[in-house]
N, C-alpha and C positions, 0 to 999 in steps of 0.2 A: 498297193500300199505296203510299205515296209513295216515289219513288226517293230514295236517299241517295247523293249524289255527292261528299260532302266528302272531302278528302284530308288525312290526318293523318300526320305524320312521314314523308312521302314515300310512304305506302302508300295505294292506292286502296281505298275501301270498296266492297263489292259493290253492284251496281245492280239486282239482281233479287230476288224473294222466293223463299222455299223453306219447307219444313215447320219448320225450326228457328226461322226468323224469325217465322213465324206463331205458334209457341208463345210466344216472347218477347213479341210484341206482345199476345197474349191475356193473358199474365201481367201485363203493364203495365196493360192495360185493367181487369183485375179487382183490381189492387192487390197481387197476390202479391209477396212479397219487398219490399213497400213501394215498388214501382217500381224497385228497384235492379237493375242488371245487372253482375255480377262474374263473369268467366270466368277460366280458367287454362289454360296450356299446361304439361303435367306430364311432361317427358322423364325417363327414367332416365339418369344420367350414366355409361353403360357402353358408349358408342360415339359416333360422330359422327352428326349429323342428316342425313337424306337427303330427297329430293324429296317422298316421302310425308309426312314431317313438315311440309313447307312448307304443305300444305293445311290441316293442323290449326292451324298457327301463324296463317295468314291468317284462318282462320275464327274462332278464339277471340279474337284481338286485334282483328280486323275487327268482330266483333259488339259487343265492348265499346265501341269508338270510335263505331260507328254509332248505338248507343243511349245514348250519353252516360255509359257506365260505365267500368270499368277492367279490366285483365287482368293476372294474375300469371304470372310465369315461376317455376314451382315444380319443383325437382328431387326426384324420387322416389328418394332415395338410401337405400334399405333393404337393399341387398346389398353389403356392403363388399368382397366378394371380387372383384367385377367393376368397381367404380367408382373413378374417378380424377379428380383436379383437372384434368387435361388435358382431359377430356371436358366438365367444367363450363365451363371457359374457352372451348372451341371452340363449345359450344352457345350460350353467351351472345353470342359474336361473330356466330354465324350468324343468330340472331334479330334482332339489331340491324342486321346487313347487309341482311336481308330488308326492313327498313323500320320496325321496331317498337321504340320506346324503352321499355325495361322496367328501366332501371338502378335505379330506386327501388322496384321491386316484385319483387325476386329473393328467393325463399324456398326452404326445404329441408324435406323430410320429417323430417330429423334434428332440426329445430327443435322438433319435437313429440314426440320419443321419451319424455320424462318424462310428458307428458299421456296418450300412448297406453298407457304402462305402468299408470298410475293407472286408466284405464278398463278395462284387462284385469283388474285386481284387482277392479274393480266387478262385472264379469261372473262372475268366480269366486265372489264372495260371494253373487251372486244365483243360483248353481247353474247358470249358463249357459255355463261353460267349465271344462275339466278338463285336468290334465297326463296325457299319454299316453306310455307307454314303448315303443310299437310302433316298429320301424324304418321307414324310408321305404318299403321294399319291402312290409313287412307292412301298412302303412297303405293302400297302393294295393290290395293283395289284399282287404282288408276293405271297400274302398269300393264294390265291386260294379260293375255295368255299366249301360249305358243300358236294358237289358231286365230286369235283376235287381237287387233291392235290396241295399244294403250290410249289413255285419254290425257290430254294436256292438263297440267296443273293450273288452277285458276290464277296462280302467281307467276306463271311462266313468262308473261309479257311485262313484268315490272321493268321500270327504267333503270339504266345503268347507275345513276346517282343513288336511287333508293336502295338498290342491291348493295352498292358499296357501303352505304350507311348502315344497313342492317347487318352485313357481314362483319363490319368493324364492331358493332355493338354485341354481336354473338361472341366475337373474340374477347371483348372486354368483360364478358360474364354477365351481361344484363338480362339474358333470357334463361329460363329453366331448361333442364335436360329434356330433349325430345321435342321441344316446341318449334324448332326451326332446323332446317338443313340447307346446305349449299349444294345445288345440283348442276350438272352439266346440261347444256341445252343442245341435244343431238337430234333424235328422231323417235318419237313415241310410236311410230308405226313400223319400226325396224323389225325384221324377222328375228334378229338377235336381241333377246331381252336385255342383255347387258348394255345395249346402246340406247335404251329407253330412258333418257335423262337420269343417269345414275347419280346417286348421292356421292359427293366429294368430301364433305365435312359434316359432322354431327356435333351437337353440344354435349359435353361431358364435364361436369364439375367434379373431376377426379384427379387425385395426385398421381403424377407419373413417376416411375422408379428412377428416372434420370433428370427430368425437367421440373420435378416437383409440381408447384401450382402455377407455373408460368402460363399454361394454356387452359382455356375452357372449351376450345374446339379442337377436335382431333381428326386427322385425315383418315378416310376410308382406305382399305387395303388396295382396291383397284386404282385409286388415284395415286397413292403413294408408291406402289410397287414399281411401276415403269419409270417414274421419276428418279427413284433411288438408283436404278440401273443406269439411267442417263447421267446423273450427277457423277457416278463413279467411273463412267466410261466403259461399262461392261460391254463386251463385244457379243458374246453368245449367252443369252439369258435362258438357261435350261430349266424347264418347268415340267411338272407332271401333267397328264392328259386332261385333268379336270379344268385346267386353265386355257385350253385351246379356244374355247368360245369367248374368253376374256381378251384374247390377243387383239381383235379389232378395236376394242376400247383403249387398250394401251397405245395402239398405233394412232388412234384419233387424238388422244391427249398430246402425245409427243409431236405429231405433225402440226396440230393447231398452235402449239407453243413454239415450234421451230427450234427444238433442242436436239441434242445428240440422240440418235435412234439406234439402240441395240437391236439385235435379231433374236426374237424369242423362238425357241424350239421346244416342242413337247415330246415327252417319252412316257412309257407305261411305268407306273409305280410298282413297287415290290409288295406282293401280298403272300402270306404264308397260311397254310392250313392250321387248324386248331388255334388260331390267333385272331385277335381284333387289332386293328391299326388306328382306329379313331381315337384322337386325343380325348375327346369328350367321354368316350367309353372307358378309356384307361383311367381318366380322372375319377370316373364313377366307381371303378373297382377300388381305387385308393380311398376315396372319401367314405365309401360304405364298408370299408374294412374287409373286403373280400380277399385282399392281399395285405401284406405287411408294410407296403409303401411302394414308391416308384421303383426302388431297387430290389424288390422282391424277385428272387431268382426264377419265379414262374412267369414274370412279366416279359413282354417282348421289347422292353426298353433296353437301350445299350447299357445303362447302369445295372439293370437286372441281369443281363447276360454276362457282364463283367463280374458281378458278384457270384454268379453261378459257375464261372470259370471258363467261359467261352473266350478263346484267344482272338484278338483283333485280326490276326492273319486269316483265321477261318472265315470271319465275316467278309473280309475283303475278297477272299477266294469265292465265296458264295455269290457276291455281287458280280464278279467277273464271269462266273459260269452261267448265271442267269442272263447276262448280256443286256443289250438295249433294244427295245422293241416299241412298236406303235400300238400294239393291242394289249389290253389288260389281261393278265392271267394270274393264276394262283400257283405258287411253288410249294411242292411237298416239303413239310418241315423236316422230313427224313433227309433231304439233301443238305440242309443246314447242319444237322447232327452228323452227317457223314463228313462234311468239311471239318467239323470240330474234331472228330475222331482221327481223321487223316493227319491233322497237324499235331494233335497231342500225342499220337503214337510215335511221332518223330522226336518229340522234345520232353515228354513227361517222364520224370524218374519213376521207377517201379518200387513199390513198397508193399508190405503185407499188413492187412487189417482184417480183423474178424468182427463181423457185424452182429452175429447172433452166437455168442461164445458158448462152447461146450468144453468143459475141462477134461484134459487128458493127463494121466499120471503114468510116466514111463518107469515101471517098477524096477527094472534092472539098470537104470541110470543112477550113478552115485548121488546120494543125498547131499545137499549143500554145495554142489559143484555146478559150474556152468562153463560154457565155452563160446568163443566168437567164431561165427561162420561167415564165409565170403558169399555175398549176394550181388548179382549183376544189377546195375542201376538202370540200364536201358539197352536191351539187345539190339535195338535199331541204331544205336550210336555207341560205337566202341570207345569213343573218347570220354564218355560219361563215367567210365571206370566201375569200381565196385565199392561196396560198403560192408561193414561188419554188422551182423545181427546176432543177438545173444540167444543161446539155446540152453535149456536146462531140463530138469526132471519133470516139471509141470508146465503144460502148454494149454493154449486154447485153439480149437479148430471150429469151423462153422458147424452148427447143429445139423444143417442139411447134408453135411458130408458123412453122416452116420445113419445107418438103418439097422434095426434089430433083426429084421428078416428081409435082407435085400434081394431084389430080383436078379436074374442072371446077368443082365446088362448094366447093373449098377456097379461102377468100377471104383467106388470110394470105400469107406471103411464100414465093416460089419464084423460080427463075431467070427474070429478065426481068419479074417482077411488081412492081407498085407498091402500097404500102400507106401508111396514115397512122400516124405515131407520135403517141400521145396528147399533146396540148398542144404538139406540136413541128412537124414537117415531114413531107412526103411523101418516102419513100425508095424506090429501085428496086434490086433485087438484080442485080448484074452478074457475080458470080463467087462460088463457094464452095470452101473448102479442106478437104481431108480429112487425117487422120493416117494412120500406117502400118496401122492396123486398119480403115481405111475409114470411120471416123466423121467426120462433118462437125464441124469445130472452129472455123471462122471464116467469116463472110460478108463479102464486099466489096460495098459499095453506093454509090450517089450520092444526093444529096438535092437538092430544089428549094428554093432560098432564098426564092422568092416565096410559099411555102406556110406561112410561119411562123404558128403558132397553129393549124394543122391544116386550113386551107381553101385551095383553089387559086383565084387571081384570074381564071383563064380559065374557071372553072366546071366543070372536069373532076372526076369523082367516082371515089372508090375504095371498095371494099366492106369492106375490112379495116382495123381500127384496133387497133394493138398497144400494150401497155404496155412500158416499158423502164426501165433505170437506167443512169446515167452510169458508165462503167468507172472514170474517175478519181475521182469523188466518192462512188460507192456504198459502202455499209457491208456488212461481212460479217455473216451471220446464220445461225442454225440454226432450222429450222422443223419443228415436230412436228405431223404429220397424224394425227388421231384418227378412228377409226370406232367402231361399236358394240362394246362389250366382249364381247358374245355373238353367236353366229351364228344363234340361234333367237329368234323373237319371244317365246317363253315358255321361258326358259332352264331352268326346273325340269322341263320335259318331256324328261328324259334317258332314254336307253335303259335297259332293265331291268338292274339291277346297277351302273349308272353314277350318278355325282353330277352336279349342275349344272355342276361344273367342266369336264366333258367337252364342254360347249357353248361354252367360251371361244373367242373369235375370235383366231387366231394373228396376224392382220393388223390388230389394233385400234390399233397404233401404228407409224407409219413416220417415221423421223427423216431429214430432209434437211439435209445439210451443204453449205457452199459457196454458200448463197443470197446474193442481193444485194438490198439495200433502199435506198431513197433517203435522202439525208443528213438530212432533216428528222426522222428517227426517232432520231437520236443522243440518248442520255440519257433516252429514254422510260421513264416510271415503270412498275414492275410493276403489272399489272392494267389498264393502258390499252388500250382496244380500237380497232381500225382495220378499215376495209375495204381489203384489198389488191385493187386494181382487177382485175376479171376472174377473181379467185382465190377470194374468200370473205372471211369475217370472222376476224380474228386478234387475239390478246391477248398482251401482253408477259408472259412467265413470270417468276416470282421468281428463277429461275436466271440471268436475263439480266444481263450486265455490259457495261461500256463497250467492252471488248475483244472481246466476243462476244455480240451480241444474240440472244435466244432468244424465239421466238414460238410460241404454241399456236394451232392452227386451232380457232376456236370453232364455226363452222358454215359449210357451203358456201353458194354463192349459189343453188344449185338448191333449189327448195321442193317437197319431196315431198308436203306436206300439201295444196297446191293441186291436185295431180294426184289425190290420194285423194278430195278434195271433188268434183272434176269427175266422177269415176267414180260417186260416191255419188248 
């Protein structure tokens, strides 16, 4: 197989082969589907997308682009109780942010409700579907188990005319919720539980976000999903592994109806350590206020990752590195963070920020004066150029960069010690001042004017280089430091009787007030990413204002993935 390195809409196409691509290429060789490739990403609009969905998005749209086809964004909106326009808008935004332009191919299951109803009537007339009066609990009891067959519903042998009449009355809203269902008549003794007369329609007197109150019966996912693919002419229906046992049911529906039959292919979903991927659990985190919302930067949602400052290129890169497999596995979150660092290192401007300020007074620097020093914007990208940073008599450095009695291998500032200030001068600490509680609150230093730019003309060397911010020109900022949302690699491994919530990390967010950043960050737009020198990568939060800048830590500079790889 030749490599496909084209980039479309900013999204890289995968460069390696896998079993799905082998199937598509064989179909193309044999002329199946007349050489067409049409895929779809089919989210339910009942929550926000998470990193697991990103793999499916990249795979479905990536395959379409790679093989000259197209991809649909189709919302499986068959459950009006849980679905909202808010989720539709958020999902559309996430897909486009990830790099895939689907604005002209957005579809909905509800577009096909009339067609689905007509085909349901067709199955009833063929004696392949019937109206059942069993409750949900009774239906489950009749279903049987993996080791014992199910029991026929007492309503299984109703006549065609009676079933047509009852289904029409269900549609007209004559019966209460849960009182009747329409079921397919397949095989109650099948070893595949999905084929034991599955429910096709249930009664729901609920307003739908698109069809309003037109319908009182709504299709079940398993009935709707394959039909949607068929109506749209999907060639390769890419699903995650949990749908493998549902494929015989999709095949049965499509074959019995004699409609276009896409090919379903299953692959392993993406799981990450220190993360939960269940929409139900993510919704619980939001509803119980364990997080600040779906876009909380600790959440594995794409909106949360965007707010945290993760670039879409890094997420696409992760999906490509993980690849496509047939066995479920869990990926180290360190690999995702590595992909984020790798990309941001290339593009993020460098700036200086002091998160725990300690004041420095340079006693031999002229009072009331300041100067502009040249600073490199990105050493990885010469085209990024330089910027000016103001320097004056009073500065801030990190509190951790000073020790009263430093050990021998502490190469930062201490009494009598000389260090380099980044882009500026050598300074030497001559005195430190404490408050009534014994805390160091100010350093007195001298500087060497001959070392402007950070080098000494006499050739002397210093081992420490510190970042700093001008006290006069620096801007106030709040900085939010994020850690894993959970303390365990596998949050679902809670103790007996406990929920996954028991593994929440109480230190997943630390808010630092009174930080100082260089003035070049004034007016920085929300979502803009930077490397704070020696600190990590940070992103401007939407809460940020001119009067109070707010930054989220995207990721630290330390790369745990490289250590994991070395050990491996």
